C-alpha positions as CSV (number, residue, x, y, z in Angstrom):
1,M,0.0,0.0,0.0
2,H,1.2,3.2,-0.9
3,L,0.6,5.9,1.6
4,D,1.2,9.3,0.3
5,A,0.8,12.7,1.9
6,T,-2.8,13.1,0.7
7,F,-3.8,10.1,2.7
8,F,-2.1,11.5,5.8
9,A,-3.7,14.9,5.2
10,L,-7.1,13.2,5.0
11,V,-6.5,11.3,8.2
12,A,-5.3,14.4,9.9
13,L,-8.4,16.3,8.7
14,L,-10.7,13.5,10.0
15,I,-8.9,13.5,13.4
16,F,-9.2,17.2,13.6
17,F,-13.0,17.0,12.8
18,G,-13.3,14.2,15.3
19,I,-11.6,16.3,18.0
20,V,-13.8,19.3,17.2
21,I,-16.9,17.2,17.2
22,Y,-15.8,15.4,20.3
23,V,-14.9,18.5,22.2
24,G,-18.1,20.2,20.9
25,A,-20.3,17.2,21.8
26,F,-18.7,17.1,25.3
27,R,-19.3,20.8,25.6
28,K,-22.9,20.4,24.5
29,I,-23.3,17.5,26.9
30,G,-21.6,19.4,29.7
31,D,-23.8,22.5,29.0
32,G,-26.9,20.3,28.9
33,L,-25.9,18.7,32.2
34,D,-25.1,22.1,33.7
35,N,-28.4,23.4,32.5
36,R,-30.2,20.4,33.9
37,A,-28.4,20.8,37.2
38,A,-29.3,24.4,37.4
39,R,-33.0,23.6,36.6
40,I,-33.0,20.9,39.3
41,R,-31.4,23.3,41.7
42,K,-34.0,25.9,40.9
43,E,-36.8,23.4,41.3
44,L,-35.4,22.3,44.7
45,E,-35.2,25.9,45.8
46,D,-38.8,26.5,44.7
47,A,-39.8,23.3,46.5
48,M,-38.0,24.5,49.7
49,N,-39.7,27.9,49.4
50,L,-43.1,26.3,48.9
51,R,-42.5,24.0,51.9
52,K,-41.5,27.1,54.1
53,E,-44.6,28.9,52.9
54,A,-46.8,25.8,53.6
55,E,-45.3,25.5,57.1
56,A,-45.8,29.2,57.8
57,L,-49.4,28.9,56.6
58,L,-49.9,25.8,58.7
59,N,-48.6,27.6,61.8
60,E,-50.8,30.6,61.0
61,Y,-53.9,28.3,60.7
62,K,-53.0,26.5,64.0
63,Q,-52.7,29.9,65.7
64,K,-56.1,31.0,64.2
65,R,-57.7,27.7,65.3
66,Q,-56.4,28.2,68.9
67,E,-57.7,31.7,68.9
68,A,-61.0,30.5,67.6
69,E,-61.2,27.8,70.2
70,K,-60.4,30.4,72.9
71,E,-63.1,32.7,71.5
72,A,-65.6,29.9,71.4
73,Q,-64.8,29.0,75.0
74,S,-65.3,32.6,76.0
75,I,-68.6,32.8,74.1
76,I,-69.8,29.6,75.8
77,A,-68.7,30.9,79.2
78,Q,-70.5,34.2,78.6
79,A,-73.6,32.4,77.4
80,K,-73.6,30.2,80.5
81,A,-73.2,33.3,82.7
82,D,-76.1,35.0,80.8
83,A,-78.3,32.0,81.2
84,D,-77.6,31.7,84.9
85,E,-78.3,35.5,85.3
86,Y,-81.5,35.2,83.3
87,A,-82.6,32.1,85.4
88,A,-81.8,34.0,88.6
89,E,-83.7,37.1,87.4
90,T,-86.7,34.9,86.3
91,R,-86.8,33.2,89.7
92,R,-86.6,36.6,91.5
93,K,-89.4,38.0,89.3
94,L,-91.5,34.9,89.9
95,S,-91.0,35.1,93.6
96,E,-92.0,38.8,93.6
97,S,-95.0,38.0,91.5
98,I,-96.1,35.2,93.9
99,E,-95.5,37.5,96.9
100,R,-97.5,40.3,95.2
101,R,-100.4,37.9,94.4
102,T,-100.3,36.4,97.8
103,R,-100.6,39.9,99.4
104,Q,-103.4,40.8,97.0
105,A,-105.2,37.6,97.9
106,E,-104.7,38.3,101.6
107,Q,-106.0,41.8,101.2
108,K,-109.0,40.5,99.3
109,I,-109.6,38.0,102.1
110,A,-109.2,40.6,104.8
111,Q,-111.6,42.9,102.8
112,A,-114.1,40.1,102.5
113,E,-113.8,39.3,106.2
114,A,-114.3,43.0,107.1
115,N,-117.3,43.2,104.8
116,A,-118.7,40.0,106.3
117,V,-118.2,41.3,109.9
118,K,-119.8,44.6,108.9
119,D,-122.7,42.8,107.3
120,V,-123.1,40.6,110.3
121,R,-123.0,43.6,112.7
122,S,-125.4,45.4,110.5
123,A,-127.8,42.5,110.5
124,V,-127.4,42.0,114.3
125,A,-128.0,45.7,114.8
126,E,-131.1,45.6,112.7
127,I,-132.4,42.5,114.6
128,A,-131.5,44.1,117.9
129,V,-133.3,47.2,117.0
130,A,-136.3,45.3,115.8
131,A,-136.3,43.2,118.9
132,A,-135.9,46.2,121.1
133,T,-138.7,47.9,119.3
134,S,-141.1,45.1,119.6
135,L,-140.3,44.5,123.3
136,T,-140.5,48.1,124.3
137,A,-143.5,48.8,122.3
138,G,-145.5,46.4,124.3
139,Q,-144.2,47.4,127.7
140,V,-143.7,51.2,127.6
141,K,-146.3,53.8,127.2
142,A,-146.5,55.5,123.9
143,G,-144.9,58.8,124.9
144,K,-141.8,57.3,126.5
145,A,-141.6,54.5,123.9
146,G,-140.5,56.8,121.1
147,D,-137.7,58.3,123.1
148,L,-136.6,54.9,124.4
149,I,-136.5,53.4,120.9
150,A,-134.6,56.4,119.5
151,D,-132.0,56.2,122.4
152,S,-131.6,52.4,122.0
153,I,-131.1,52.6,118.3
154,A,-128.5,55.3,118.6
155,A,-126.7,53.3,121.3
156,V,-126.7,50.1,119.3
157,K,-125.5,51.9,116.2
158,A,-122.7,53.7,118.1
159,K,-121.5,50.4,119.6
160,L,-121.5,48.4,116.3
161,N,-120.0,51.0,114.1
């Protein structure tokens, strides 16, 4: 085989192109890997930021839940206190109403007793006057009978009223 300078020039040219392609391919591969590493690094940073935000949001909601629970307990305590106060006020008003009605009933009973006593006295006075009139009319003479009856009626009325 006859190897001349043209053949060596061709081989050198092919080696040169191979090196250029090889170096260029590695550079592209390296650049691609660097780009991918940067993209992954950015995604990891984004994921870390999202995680931090999620943790902050979770803590905020935990705090809000605790505040809401405290507020709910406060509302329940206030409602219980209001209910107890309302029940005590209702019992007091009921007691006052019962006492007032009892006093009114006692006053009506006392009034009825007074009226009954007055009616009985009045009836007794009328009966006494009628009896005195009929007794004295038969025993006393006419002139003195009128004076005696009038005195007796006045005396009985004065004692009963």
